N, C-alpha and C positions, 0 to 999 in steps of 0.2 A: 424319283420315279423313272423307270425305263422299261423297255420292251423285254419280253421273254426271249431267251436264246438257249441254244444247246452247244456245248463245247464238245467237238468230235474227237479231240485228242484224248485218248483213253487213260493216259498217265501224265497229267499236265505238269506234275512236279517231280516225279521219279523218272528222270531222263534215261537212266540205265536200262529201262524197259523198252525204250524206242530203238528202232533199227539203227545200227552204227556202221557207217561206211568209212573204211580206212583201216582200222577204226581210230577215232580220236580217244584221248584219255578223259574219262569222266570221274569227277570227285565230288562227293557230298561235302560241302564246306561249312565251317563254323562261322557263318555270317548270316545276319538276319535278312530275309527277303522283304519285299514290300508288305508282307503279311505280319512282319515283326517276329517271325520264327526262324530259327537256324535251319532252313531247308532249301537253300540255294545251291546250285551245282556250278562248278567250273567245267568247261569243255575245252580241251586243248588239242590242237592238231599235232601229228607226230613230229613234224619238223617244218622248217620254213617253206619248203617246196610242196608240201602236201595240202594244197589249197582246196582240194575236193573232199577232204575229210568232213564228215557231217553226221548229224543224227536226223532221222526222218520217221514219218509214219504214213502208211498208205491209208487213204481215205475212200478208196473205191470210186465208183461213179457218182458224180454230183450234177444236178441239173440246173442249179442257179448259182449266182455269184456268192462267194464267201469272203470273209475277212480273216486273215492270219495275223497273230500277234504274239509277242514274247517280251519279257522284261529283261533288261541288260544292266550290268554295272561293271565298271572297270575293276579288274583285279590287279594287274601289273603290266607294264610295257615300257620299252625304251623308245618307242616310235609310234606314230599314228598308224592305225590299221583299220580294216573294214570287217564288219560282221554282216552276213547276208541272211535274209529271210526269203524263202523262195518256194515255188512249186516246180513240178516237173514239166510244165507247159511253157517254160521260158519266161515266166513272170517272176520278178524279184525286186527287192528293195534292200539298200545297204545302209547301215549305220556307220558313220565315220567316228571312230573312237579316238579322242585326243589323249595325250599323256596326262592331262589334268583331270580326266574323267568325263569331260563334257562330250556330248554326242549330237550330231546333226545328220540329216539325211544326205548321203553322198551321191545318190543316184537311184533311179527307179527305171526298170525296163518293162514295158508292156503292161504295167499295172494300171487299173482304172483309177485308183486313188491310193495314197500312202502318206505316212507322216511318222514323226517320232515325238513323244510327249515326255516332259520332265516330271517324274513322280517324287522328286526330292530324295535327299540322303544318297545321292549318286545314282539312283535308279532311273532308267528310262524305259518307255514302252514303245517298241518299234512295231509298226503294223502296215498291212497293205490289203487292198481289196483285190481279189482275183476273179478272173473268169474261170469257168470250170469245164472239164471234159466229162462226157457222159459215161466214159469207160474207166479212166484211170487218173487219180489225183494224189499227189504227195505233198505233205507239209515237211519242209526241209529247213535245217539250221546249219549254216557254215560258220564255224567259230572264228576263222581268220583267213582272209583272202590275200594277204600281203606276203610276197615272197621274201622280203628283207626283214621281217619282224615276226616273232612268235609271241605277240601280245596275248593276254588272257582276259576273258570276261567271266563274270558270274551270270548265270541264266536262271530264270524262274518263270513259271506260269505260261506254258505253251497253250495257245488257244486257236481253234479253227471254228468259226461260227457262220451260219448263213446270214447274209446281210451286207450292207455297203459300208459299215463303220464298226469299230470295236465297242462292245459294251463292257461293263465291269467284269472282272475276272471270275470265271466259274471253275473251281477246282474239280479235278476228276481223279478217281482212285481205282483204275482197272476197267472202267467202262465210261462211255459218254455220259455227261450229266447235263440236265436242263434246269435253268433258273426260270421260274414262272414270272410272268409280266407283273409289274407293280400295278395296282388298281389305279386307273385314271378315268375320271368322269369329267367330261367337258362342261358339265353343269354342277360341279362339286360345290358344296356349301361350306364356306370357311367362316361362318358366323362364330364369333367368340374365340376364334383362333388367335388373331393378332392382339397385341397389347393396345391400349387406348391410344389411337393416333400415332402408332409407329409400327414398323414391320420391314421385312427384307424379302425380296424375291430373287432367286438365282436361277438362271436358265442357261443350259448348254445345248446348242443345236447340233444335230448329227451331221448336217450339211451346211454349207455356206448359204447365206441369205441373198447374196448379190445376184442380180439378174442382168444379163447383157442387153436384153431387148429394152428399148425405150418404152417407158410407161408400163412395163410388165413387172409387177412387184410380187414379193413374197413377204408375208408378215406373221408375227406372233403378237397377240394382244390380249388385254384384259379389259372388261367392260362392266360398268354398273348401269344397267339399262334404266333403272328407276329414275335416274337424274341425268342421264346422257353423258356421264363422265367416263373417260377411258384413257388408257395409254397403250401404245403399241410400238414394236420395233419393226421397221419396214426395210427390206432390201430392194433397192431399185437403182438402175443406171450406175452400177459400180460404187454405190454409196449405201450407208446405213442411216436411215432417218429415225430419230427417236421422238415420238409425239406424246406429249402429256397434256390432255385437254380436260378442262373442267375444274376439278378440285385442286389441281396442281398448277393452275393458270394454263394458258394456251402457249406452249413453247415447242420449238422444234430444234433438236440438236442434229447436226449433220456430221457424220463420221466417214471419212473416205480414205484413211491411211492404208489399212490392210483389209482383209476379208475375215472378220472375226467370227468366233463361235461361242464366246463366253460373255454373258451379260448379267448385270446385277442392278436392281432397282430398289432403293430404300427411301423411307420417309421417317422422320424423327419428331414431328410436331412443329419443327422450325423450318427445315429445308427438305426438299426432294432432290435426291442425287442419283446419278446414273453412271455406271462403270462399264467399260468394255476392255477386255483383254488386259487387265491389270492396271488400268488408268482411269482416273476420274475424268469423265467426258463433260459433265455439266451439272450445275446446281442451280435451283431456283427456290425462292422463298415459298414455303407452304402457307398459303393465305387462308385456307379453309380446313375444317376438321375432316379427316378421312375416317369414316366409320369402319370398325373392324369387320362388319358384315357386308362391305362394299362388293365383294365377289359373291353375290347371292345366287341362289339356285334358279331364280326366275330370270332367264336371259343372261345370267352372269357366267363366271368361270372363264375358261380359256377358249379363245377362238383362234384357230390356226388354219391357214390355207391348206396345210397338209400336216397331219399329226406325225408323219414320218420325219418331220423336221426335229421333233423333240427327242433329245437324248437324256438330259437330266433336268429335273424340275424340282426346286427346293423352296419351301416356304419356311421362314423363320419368324417367330412372333414378335421379336424386338429388332430395333435398328442396330446393325453391326457398326463397329468402329471403322474409320476410313482405312486403317491399316488392314483390318480383316477383310474388308471389301476388295482391296487391291490384291491381297493374297489369294482369295477365293477365285478371282477371275484371271489370275496369272496362269 
């Protein structure tokens, strides 16, 4: 489940239609994009010194913050080089592309928020949150900023959307496209959804839960009011607290290593386990039977201090394996 968004890039896959400054060389390649279709492009600057070569699209005047994103995969290089995602307001983020194809954020300038995410099979998604101008905004891709190397990347899925974080990719073919919001009811009735005494809940938050202020917390939680049982994830004082109270015993896990955004909670009839960012954080014996209608419509469902926190919310009727739980939260 995620919020509705509009991709303002009018040709998110056909890069040759975007404005080309330089221009760089664009080639439709015989390589599968994250979509699983051979529709990715390579974008190559003219020579080592042409670091301003780019493709871009004018977005006109925008009144609120937007998030820019693009998918990248290494094609070839003899050295490390940088790819830049930018606007014309001096905001930018760069992906450092290594010779083995791994990518990390190499620097961000004037951006409100930015990151790079590994999508598997060599593909990464680079993104940044931008402030906007009321008169002129450009989405810009610089394929190589390094003077000593002419390394090449594959590109796919340009996206510019209103909001502070990237949502799932919205393809466009000649005009902006909107994805409607998934239905989300904070009192949703999950009766008969879960298998008897087992299930899995995966949550990805759009923003970090940590709060800097003492005793000022942010939380995401589930409750069964009929018996007072609940569990919740709490961000407070630079730590994440995981509380499972009632049917899963009264336990508290404290996680303070990083500021995570991916959480998974599962129960299998024997144990209750919790995962954060690819790792098992804690397990406790499941000493009571968890009814599959525990998230009932009366006072149940999801209770959040801000629904803006929620980016992905997935219910699975059975308990996943440990390996699948680690993979899903990585």
